[in-house]
C-alpha positions as CSV (number, residue, x, y, z in Angstrom):
1,M,-16.0,-48.3,16.3
2,S,-13.0,-50.0,17.7
3,K,-12.4,-50.3,21.4
4,K,-9.4,-48.1,21.1
5,N,-11.5,-45.3,19.7
6,K,-14.4,-45.8,22.0
7,K,-15.9,-42.5,23.1
8,P,-15.5,-41.9,26.9
9,E,-18.6,-42.2,29.0
10,F,-17.7,-39.5,31.5
11,I,-16.9,-35.9,30.9
12,P,-14.1,-34.5,33.2
13,K,-14.9,-33.4,36.7
14,T,-13.3,-30.8,39.0
15,D,-11.7,-32.0,42.3
16,N,-14.1,-32.1,45.2
17,Q,-17.0,-32.3,42.7
18,P,-19.6,-35.0,43.0
19,Q,-19.0,-37.9,40.6
20,D,-21.7,-36.9,38.0
21,R,-21.5,-36.8,34.3
22,H,-21.1,-33.1,33.6
23,I,-18.9,-30.1,34.2
24,T,-19.4,-26.4,33.5
25,I,-16.1,-25.1,32.1
26,D,-17.4,-21.6,32.5
27,Y,-17.1,-22.2,36.2
28,F,-13.5,-21.3,35.8
29,H,-14.0,-17.5,35.9
30,L,-11.3,-15.2,34.8
31,Y,-10.7,-11.8,36.5
32,E,-8.9,-9.4,34.2
33,N,-6.3,-7.0,35.5
34,L,-6.6,-3.9,33.3
35,L,-3.9,-1.9,34.9
36,R,-1.2,-0.8,32.5
37,K,1.8,-3.1,32.6
38,E,5.4,-1.9,33.3
39,I,8.8,-3.5,33.2
40,D,8.5,-4.5,36.8
41,D,5.3,-6.4,35.9
42,W,7.3,-8.2,33.1
43,I,10.1,-9.2,35.5
44,N,7.6,-10.4,38.1
45,A,5.6,-12.4,35.6
46,R,8.7,-14.2,34.3
47,T,9.7,-15.0,37.9
48,A,6.2,-16.4,38.7
49,R,6.1,-18.4,35.5
50,R,9.4,-20.0,36.0
51,D,9.0,-21.0,39.6
52,P,10.0,-24.7,39.7
53,F,7.7,-25.5,42.6
54,R,4.7,-23.2,42.1
55,P,4.5,-22.0,38.5
56,I,1.8,-19.4,38.0
57,T,0.8,-18.4,34.5
58,Y,-1.8,-15.7,35.4
59,Y,0.6,-12.8,35.5
60,Q,2.4,-13.6,32.3
61,Q,-0.8,-14.2,30.3
62,Q,-2.2,-10.9,31.6
63,L,1.0,-9.2,30.5
64,Y,0.6,-10.8,27.0
65,K,-2.9,-9.4,26.6
66,D,-1.6,-6.0,27.5
67,A,1.2,-6.4,24.9
68,L,-1.3,-7.4,22.2
69,L,-2.9,-3.9,22.5
70,D,0.1,-2.8,20.4
71,N,-1.1,-2.6,16.8
72,H,2.3,-3.5,15.3
73,L,2.6,-6.7,17.4
74,A,-1.0,-7.7,16.8
75,G,-0.7,-7.1,13.1
76,A,2.5,-9.1,12.9
77,I,0.9,-12.1,14.6
78,D,-2.5,-12.0,13.0
79,T,-2.1,-10.8,9.5
80,Q,1.5,-12.0,8.9
81,R,1.6,-15.3,10.7
82,I,-1.9,-16.6,11.4
83,L,-4.0,-15.6,8.4
84,P,-1.7,-16.9,5.7
85,I,-2.0,-20.4,7.3
86,V,-5.7,-20.3,8.3
87,N,-6.8,-19.1,4.9
88,K,-5.4,-22.1,3.1
89,E,-7.6,-24.9,1.8
90,F,-7.5,-27.9,4.2
91,I,-7.9,-31.4,2.9
92,I,-7.5,-35.1,3.9
93,R,-5.3,-37.4,1.9
94,D,-5.3,-41.2,1.9
95,A,-2.3,-43.4,2.5
96,N,-1.3,-43.0,-1.2
97,G,-1.3,-39.2,-1.0
98,K,-4.5,-38.8,-3.0
99,T,-7.0,-36.2,-1.8
100,D,-10.2,-37.7,-0.4
101,E,-12.8,-35.1,-1.4
102,Q,-15.6,-36.6,0.7
103,R,-13.6,-36.9,3.9
104,S,-12.1,-33.4,3.3
105,L,-15.6,-32.0,3.8
106,L,-15.5,-33.3,7.4
107,I,-13.0,-30.6,8.3
108,Q,-14.7,-27.7,6.6
109,G,-16.2,-25.1,8.9
110,K,-15.5,-22.4,11.4
111,W,-15.1,-24.8,14.3
112,F,-12.1,-26.5,12.6
113,R,-10.5,-23.2,11.7
114,D,-11.0,-22.0,15.3
115,I,-9.1,-25.0,16.5
116,L,-6.2,-24.4,14.0
117,R,-6.1,-20.7,15.0
118,Q,-5.8,-21.6,18.7
119,A,-3.1,-24.1,17.9
120,L,-1.1,-21.5,16.0
121,L,-1.5,-18.9,18.7
122,S,0.3,-21.3,21.1
123,I,3.5,-20.3,19.3
124,F,3.1,-16.8,20.7
125,Y,1.3,-17.4,24.0
126,G,3.2,-20.6,24.8
127,Y,0.3,-23.0,24.8
128,S,-3.5,-23.3,24.1
129,L,-6.0,-25.6,25.7
130,I,-9.3,-26.4,23.8
131,F,-12.3,-28.1,25.3
132,V,-14.3,-30.2,23.0
133,D,-17.8,-29.2,23.8
134,N,-19.8,-30.7,20.9
135,L,-18.6,-32.2,17.7
136,T,-22.0,-33.4,16.5
137,S,-23.0,-31.9,13.1
138,P,-24.1,-29.2,12.5
139,S,-23.7,-27.5,15.9
140,R,-20.0,-28.3,16.4
141,T,-18.6,-26.1,19.1
142,I,-15.4,-25.8,21.0
143,L,-14.4,-23.7,24.1
144,N,-11.0,-22.1,24.6
145,V,-9.9,-22.5,28.1
146,H,-8.4,-19.3,29.6
147,R,-4.7,-19.6,29.5
148,E,-4.4,-17.8,32.8
149,N,-6.1,-20.8,34.5
150,V,-3.9,-23.4,32.8
151,V,-0.6,-24.7,34.2
152,P,1.0,-26.8,31.5
153,E,3.8,-28.2,33.7
154,L,1.3,-29.7,36.1
155,G,-1.4,-30.5,33.5
156,L,-4.0,-28.5,35.6
157,I,-6.9,-26.1,34.9
158,L,-7.2,-24.0,38.1
159,N,-10.4,-22.6,39.3
160,N,-8.4,-19.8,41.0
161,P,-5.4,-19.1,38.7
162,L,-3.4,-18.1,41.8
163,D,-4.1,-21.2,43.9
164,L,-2.4,-24.4,42.9
165,T,-4.0,-26.3,45.7
166,G,-7.6,-25.3,45.1
167,K,-10.3,-26.8,42.8
168,S,-8.8,-28.0,39.5
169,I,-9.0,-30.4,36.6
170,D,-6.2,-32.6,35.5
171,Y,-6.9,-32.3,31.8
172,R,-4.3,-35.0,30.9
173,Q,-6.7,-37.6,32.3
174,F,-9.3,-36.7,29.6
175,P,-7.5,-36.6,26.3
176,A,-10.7,-37.1,24.4
177,Y,-12.1,-33.8,25.6
178,F,-9.1,-31.5,26.0
179,L,-6.8,-30.6,23.1
180,Y,-3.5,-29.3,24.3
181,A,-1.2,-27.4,21.8
182,S,2.2,-26.0,22.2
183,L,3.7,-25.5,18.7
184,G,6.6,-23.3,19.8
185,S,9.9,-24.4,21.2
186,D,8.7,-24.0,24.8
187,T,5.5,-23.2,26.8
188,V,6.5,-19.5,27.3
189,G,5.8,-18.2,23.9
190,L,7.4,-15.5,21.6
191,I,5.5,-12.6,23.2
192,E,7.7,-12.7,26.3
193,S,10.7,-11.3,24.4
194,V,8.8,-8.5,22.7
195,A,6.5,-7.4,25.6
196,P,9.1,-5.0,27.0
197,L,9.3,-3.3,23.5
198,T,5.6,-2.6,23.6
199,I,6.0,-1.0,27.1
200,Y,8.9,1.2,25.9
201,K,6.8,2.2,22.9
202,R,3.9,3.2,25.2
203,H,6.4,5.4,27.2
204,S,7.5,7.1,24.0
205,W,4.0,7.8,22.9
206,A,3.2,9.2,26.3
207,S,6.3,11.4,26.3
208,W,5.5,12.6,22.7
209,D,2.0,13.4,23.7
210,E,3.3,15.5,26.7
211,F,5.8,17.2,24.4
212,E,2.9,18.1,22.1
213,Q,0.8,19.5,24.9
214,I,3.6,21.7,26.2
215,F,5.2,22.9,23.0
216,G,2.5,22.1,20.3
217,L,0.0,24.6,21.8
218,P,0.9,28.0,23.3
219,I,0.5,28.3,27.0
220,R,-1.9,31.0,28.2
221,I,-0.9,33.1,31.2
222,A,-3.4,35.3,33.0
223,R,-1.9,37.9,35.3
224,T,-4.1,39.6,38.0
225,A,-3.5,42.1,40.8
226,I,-6.7,41.0,42.6
227,N,-5.7,38.2,44.9
228,T,-9.1,36.8,45.9
229,K,-10.3,33.2,45.5
230,E,-13.5,34.3,43.8
231,H,-11.7,36.3,41.2
232,K,-9.2,33.6,40.4
233,D,-12.0,31.0,40.1
234,D,-13.7,33.2,37.5
235,I,-10.4,33.5,35.5
236,Q,-9.9,29.8,35.7
237,T,-13.4,29.2,34.4
238,W,-12.8,31.5,31.5
239,L,-9.5,29.8,30.6
240,E,-11.0,26.3,30.7
241,T,-13.8,27.3,28.3
242,M,-11.4,28.9,25.9
243,G,-9.8,25.6,24.8
244,T,-7.5,22.7,25.8
245,A,-4.2,24.5,25.9
246,A,-2.3,24.7,29.1
247,Y,-2.8,27.8,31.3
248,A,-1.6,29.4,34.4
249,I,-3.0,32.1,36.8
250,L,-0.2,34.2,38.3
251,D,0.1,37.5,40.1
252,K,2.0,40.3,38.5
253,Q,5.2,39.6,40.5
254,T,5.4,35.9,39.2
255,D,7.1,35.0,36.0
256,I,7.1,31.6,34.2
257,E,9.6,30.5,31.6
258,I,9.4,27.5,29.3
259,K,12.7,26.2,27.9
260,E,12.1,24.8,24.4
261,S,14.6,22.7,22.5
262,N,16.5,24.7,19.8
263,R,16.0,21.8,17.4
264,S,12.9,21.9,15.2
265,D,12.8,18.1,14.9
266,A,12.8,17.2,18.6
267,Y,9.8,14.9,18.0
268,H,12.2,12.6,16.1
269,I,13.5,11.4,19.5
270,Y,10.2,9.7,20.2
271,L,9.4,8.7,16.6
272,E,12.7,6.9,16.1
273,K,12.3,5.0,19.4
274,V,8.8,3.9,18.3
275,N,10.2,2.9,14.8
276,A,13.1,1.0,16.4
277,A,10.8,-0.9,18.7
278,N,8.6,-1.8,15.7
279,R,11.6,-3.2,13.8
280,E,12.7,-5.3,16.7
281,I,9.2,-6.7,17.1
282,S,9.1,-7.6,13.4
283,K,12.5,-9.3,13.6
284,R,11.4,-11.5,16.5
285,I,7.9,-12.4,15.2
286,L,8.5,-12.4,11.4
287,G,12.3,-12.9,11.1
288,Q,12.5,-9.8,9.0
289,T,11.1,-6.2,8.7
290,M,10.2,-5.2,5.2
291,T,6.8,-7.1,4.9
292,M,5.4,-4.6,7.4
293,E,7.6,-1.5,6.7
294,D,8.9,0.4,3.7
295,G,12.1,-0.9,2.1
296,S,14.9,0.5,0.0
297,S,14.9,-1.9,-2.9
298,L,13.0,-4.6,-4.7
299,S,15.8,-7.1,-4.2
300,Q,15.8,-6.6,-0.5
301,A,12.0,-6.9,-0.3
302,Q,12.2,-10.2,-2.2
303,V,14.8,-11.5,0.3
304,H,12.6,-10.5,3.2
305,E,9.5,-12.1,1.6
306,K,11.5,-15.3,1.1
307,V,12.4,-15.3,4.8
308,L,8.7,-14.9,5.8
309,K,7.7,-17.8,3.5
310,E,10.2,-20.0,5.4
311,V,8.5,-19.0,8.6
312,H,5.1,-19.9,7.2
313,A,6.5,-23.2,6.0
314,S,7.7,-24.0,9.5
315,D,4.4,-23.0,11.1
316,L,2.5,-25.2,8.6
317,T,4.8,-28.2,9.3
318,E,4.3,-27.9,13.1
319,L,0.5,-27.4,12.6
320,T,0.3,-30.4,10.3
321,D,2.1,-32.7,12.7
322,W,-0.1,-31.5,15.6
323,V,-3.3,-32.2,13.6
324,N,-2.2,-35.7,12.6
325,D,-0.8,-36.7,16.0
326,T,-3.3,-35.0,18.4
327,L,-6.4,-33.7,16.7
328,F,-7.3,-36.5,14.3
329,P,-7.1,-39.2,17.0
330,V,-9.6,-37.2,19.0
331,L,-11.9,-36.6,16.0
332,R,-11.9,-40.4,15.4
333,I,-13.0,-40.9,19.0
334,H,-15.9,-38.6,18.4
335,G,-17.1,-40.5,15.4
336,F,-15.3,-38.8,12.5
337,D,-14.7,-41.2,9.6
338,I,-10.9,-40.6,9.2
339,P,-9.2,-44.0,8.8
340,E,-5.8,-44.7,10.2
341,G,-3.1,-43.6,7.8
342,Y,-5.1,-40.7,6.4
343,V,-3.4,-37.4,7.0
344,F,-4.1,-33.7,7.1
345,A,-2.7,-31.4,4.5
346,A,-3.0,-27.7,3.5
347,Q,-2.7,-26.2,0.1
348,D,-3.1,-22.7,-1.4
349,R,-6.5,-21.9,-2.7
350,E,-6.7,-21.8,-6.4
351,V,-7.9,-18.4,-7.6
352,I,-9.1,-18.2,-11.2
353,S,-10.2,-14.9,-12.6
354,P,-13.5,-14.8,-14.7
355,R,-11.5,-14.0,-17.8
356,E,-9.3,-17.2,-17.3
357,K,-12.4,-19.2,-16.5
358,I,-14.1,-18.1,-19.7
359,T,-11.2,-19.4,-21.7
360,I,-11.3,-22.8,-20.0
361,D,-15.1,-23.0,-20.3
362,Q,-14.9,-22.1,-24.0
363,A,-12.4,-24.9,-24.7
364,L,-14.7,-27.4,-23.0
365,L,-17.7,-26.2,-25.1
366,N,-15.7,-26.4,-28.3
367,A,-14.7,-30.0,-27.3
368,G,-18.4,-30.9,-27.2
369,Y,-19.0,-30.8,-23.4
370,N,-22.2,-29.3,-22.0
371,L,-21.9,-27.0,-18.9
372,D,-24.4,-27.2,-16.0
373,P,-26.4,-23.9,-15.9
374,A,-26.2,-23.9,-12.1
375,Y,-22.4,-23.9,-12.4
376,I,-22.5,-20.9,-14.7
377,E,-24.8,-19.0,-12.4
378,N,-22.7,-19.8,-9.3
379,F,-19.4,-18.9,-10.7
380,Y,-20.2,-15.9,-12.9
381,G,-23.1,-14.6,-10.8
382,T,-25.3,-14.2,-13.9
383,P,-28.8,-15.6,-13.8
384,L,-29.7,-17.7,-16.8
385,D,-33.1,-17.9,-18.6
386,K,-34.7,-21.0,-17.0
387,D,-36.7,-21.8,-20.1
388,N,-34.0,-21.1,-22.7
389,P,-30.6,-21.3,-21.0
390,R,-28.6,-21.8,-24.3
391,R,-28.8,-20.4,-27.8
392,D,-28.2,-22.0,-31.1
393,T,-25.5,-19.9,-32.7
394,L,-22.3,-18.2,-31.5
395,L,-21.7,-14.4,-31.1
396,S,-18.2,-13.1,-31.2
397,F,-17.4,-10.8,-28.3
398,G,-13.8,-9.7,-27.9
399,Q,-11.5,-12.7,-28.1
400,H,-14.2,-15.2,-26.9
401,D,-17.3,-16.7,-28.5
402,F,-20.6,-16.7,-26.8
403,F,-24.0,-18.1,-27.7
404,A,-26.1,-15.6,-29.6
405,P,-29.7,-15.8,-30.7
406,A,-30.4,-17.4,-34.1
407,E,-31.6,-15.0,-36.8
408,A,-35.2,-15.5,-37.9
């Protein structure tokens, strides 16, 4: 191993920590704020994040987690942006562009895909920080540092995400152990612009639910001339056990009137607001709407799908550059045999149906090639006779010929 790629002797330490050889990243505890976020929280989070002297990421990242509870936003990010990239086949190519099959096996595994997923998520969260815990096969593990504790502008991991002067790690001093990714145009992320839409959607859902409770179920009114607490408590108990509809206990001199909208489709007010928010989320995250919603024509759907493919191409280009420029140098330091000049690449997985495979295999057999029984069992899932895996004559079955037993 060259001196340039020599593995560091010391693992990073927190400030004020004894100069030993270890650190427990889990020491950086994260306290979740599960209170429902509102527009004021969004404004305050943006203000704290953009403070030029004391940038705090905690509030914004907590806001992002709340926004990701929205199913439309979560689906747009995960199923439409992340999965199409992560599900590709990843390979290593030499300086001549030829796939190196053996070295490509080095980057096969969950640990590598987890790294790529975190790198892609930085487009939406603004950044990701990954701690290289152990890259020794087969127990290769990584740790995702809580974004709330990371301040990219200062290069710090804070023990207390609200205290810039407390215990911290300057992760830039340990490039062999910390992988920093920010594939987007800035360190703020795309979720910032759509988080208000998820808040407005939640308001509409709540209003719709209240509308349903008032007008969807008839209100029950109990009138009584007996004005004693014991009697009213009994009536209240009866009404509570009769169902979930609203109720009121009134004396005979009290009237209650509910003004209902004359429109029979008043619920559309809430539904259209929810649908409009979904469309705006799709436009920001996916660049179009029809890959997640119904469209009006095939030609429009094809245009929208083409736009999404361009978005995927951009994501893959940024990810490829990051792997080659940031990840591969770290892997070399940790002993991975990836020579200089070798590059990362991704390609679509080749999916061949059994019917197509039968045609290919039959052509090989007719050309005189013998097929490995293990290959046949693995691909077709059909156990072969260990003692007599092949037969001597052919049996015609549909459009294909298969080996059949010889007649006595």
